[in-house]
C-alpha positions in Angstrom: -24.5 -18.8 -6.2 -21.1 -20.6 -6.3 -22.6 -23.8 -7.2 -24.5 -22.3 -10.2 -21.2 -20.7 -11.2 -19.1 -23.9 -11.1 -22.0 -25.3 -13.1 -22.1 -23.0 -15.8 -18.3 -22.2 -15.7 -18.6 -18.4 -14.9 -15.4 -17.3 -13.7 -14.5 -13.6 -12.1 -12.9 -11.1 -14.2 -9.8 -9.6 -12.3 -6.8 -7.7 -13.2 -3.9 -9.2 -11.6 -0.6 -7.3 -10.5 2.2 -8.2 -8.5 2.8 -6.6 -5.0 5.8 -4.9 -6.2 3.1 -2.8 -8.4 0.8 -2.4 -5.8 1.2 1.6 -6.2 0.0 1.4 -10.1 -2.8 -0.7 -8.9 -4.2 1.6 -6.4 -3.4 4.8 -8.8 -5.8 2.8 -11.6 -8.2 2.1 -8.6 -8.4 5.8 -7.6 -8.5 6.7 -11.1 -11.8 4.8 -11.8 -9.8 2.6 -14.6 -9.9 -0.5 -12.7 -12.2 -2.9 -14.7 -14.0 -5.5 -12.0 -11.6 -6.6 -9.3 -8.3 -5.8 -8.7 -5.8 -8.7 -7.4 -2.1 -8.2 -6.0 -0.2 -11.5 -6.1 2.7 -12.0 -4.0 5.8 -11.9 -6.0 8.5 -12.4 -3.4 9.9 -15.7 -1.8 8.5 -17.2 1.4 11.4 -15.1 3.3 9.7 -11.9 2.5 12.2 -10.5 -0.1 
């Protein structure tokens, strides 16, 4: 399946949220407004700040 997707340029559809907006992302998920997948992205530096 991954080879097929790569060959035909098929990519996932996601909604990206910064980790600092995790509550907003969860609210969207719980309300059924999330489309496809929600991805949380790190928005802090390596020291965890």
